[in-house]
C-alpha positions as CSV (number, residue, x, y, z in Angstrom):
1,M,0.0,0.0,0.0
2,V,2.9,2.3,0.5
3,G,3.7,2.2,-3.2
4,Q,0.0,3.0,-4.0
5,A,0.0,6.0,-1.6
6,R,3.2,7.3,-3.2
7,H,1.7,7.1,-6.7
8,E,-1.6,8.7,-5.7
9,R,0.0,11.6,-3.8
10,G,2.3,12.4,-6.6
11,G,-0.5,12.3,-9.2
12,V,1.4,9.7,-11.3
13,R,-0.5,8.3,-14.2
14,F,0.5,5.5,-16.5
15,V,0.0,5.2,-20.2
16,A,0.8,2.5,-22.7
17,A,3.2,3.1,-25.6
18,A,1.4,4.6,-28.6
19,A,-0.5,2.0,-30.5
20,D,1.4,2.9,-33.7
21,T,4.6,1.9,-32.0
22,L,3.4,-1.6,-31.1
23,R,2.5,-4.6,-33.3
24,I,0.5,-7.0,-31.2
25,A,-0.1,-10.6,-32.4
26,P,-2.0,-13.2,-30.3
27,L,-0.2,-16.6,-30.3
28,D,-2.7,-19.1,-28.7
29,S,-2.4,-18.4,-25.0
30,L,0.5,-16.0,-25.3
31,T,0.9,-12.7,-27.1
32,A,3.8,-11.3,-29.2
33,I,4.3,-7.6,-28.9
34,Y,6.8,-6.0,-31.2
35,H,7.9,-2.6,-29.9
36,R,9.1,-0.6,-32.9
37,A,10.9,2.0,-30.9
38,S,13.3,-0.6,-29.3
39,G,13.2,-3.2,-32.0
40,I,12.4,-5.8,-29.3
41,T,9.7,-8.5,-29.5
42,H,8.2,-9.4,-26.1
43,I,6.3,-12.6,-25.6
44,V,3.8,-12.0,-22.8
45,D,1.0,-13.7,-21.0
46,S,-2.1,-12.3,-19.5
47,P,-2.5,-9.7,-17.9
48,V,-0.1,-7.7,-20.1
49,P,-2.3,-7.3,-23.2
50,E,-5.2,-6.4,-20.9
51,L,-3.0,-3.8,-19.1
52,L,-1.8,-2.2,-22.3
53,E,-5.4,-2.0,-23.6
54,A,-6.6,-0.4,-20.3
55,L,-3.7,2.0,-20.5
56,A,-4.6,3.3,-24.0
57,E,-5.6,6.4,-22.0
58,P,-3.6,7.6,-19.0
59,R,-4.8,6.2,-15.7
60,S,-3.7,6.5,-12.1
61,L,-3.0,3.3,-10.2
62,S,-6.3,3.5,-8.4
63,D,-8.2,4.2,-11.6
64,L,-6.5,1.3,-13.3
65,L,-7.3,-1.0,-10.4
66,A,-10.9,0.1,-10.5
67,H,-11.1,-0.4,-14.2
68,L,-9.6,-3.9,-14.1
69,A,-11.8,-4.9,-11.2
70,T,-14.9,-3.8,-13.0
71,T,-13.9,-5.1,-16.5
72,Y,-12.6,-8.5,-15.4
73,E,-14.7,-9.0,-12.2
74,L,-11.6,-9.1,-9.9
75,H,-12.6,-9.5,-6.4
76,E,-9.2,-9.0,-4.7
77,A,-7.2,-6.7,-6.8
78,N,-3.7,-6.4,-5.4
79,P,-2.2,-2.9,-5.8
80,D,1.3,-4.1,-4.9
81,A,1.3,-6.7,-7.6
82,L,0.0,-4.2,-10.1
83,T,2.7,-1.7,-9.2
84,E,5.4,-4.4,-9.8
85,R,3.9,-5.3,-13.1
86,L,3.7,-1.7,-14.2
87,A,7.4,-1.2,-13.2
88,E,8.3,-4.2,-15.4
89,L,6.3,-2.8,-18.3
90,E,7.9,0.6,-17.8
91,A,11.4,-1.0,-17.9
92,A,10.5,-2.7,-21.1
93,G,9.4,0.6,-22.6
94,L,5.8,-0.6,-23.1
95,V,4.4,1.8,-20.4
96,S,5.3,5.3,-19.4
97,R,4.7,7.5,-16.3
98,L,3.1,10.9,-16.8
């Protein structure tokens, strides 16, 4: 919860890389994401494609949690796990902080 509080106080919002910089191709249960800016192809599993879709517009951590909970009927959304996943996606260049 400390991470969530820090993000909310600072007004940090997250947004996915622009759609025209990503080529997304479903591969059965996995998804290939080619990031044109880095030239790297990422092979990912759920919830990465869902997070990128949800972050097509900038969202705060709490807004993203609420959106995911509503859209995917999550009963116990974990803000710490989401913060970690966003940090991974940010390191990969697929998500940015605003």
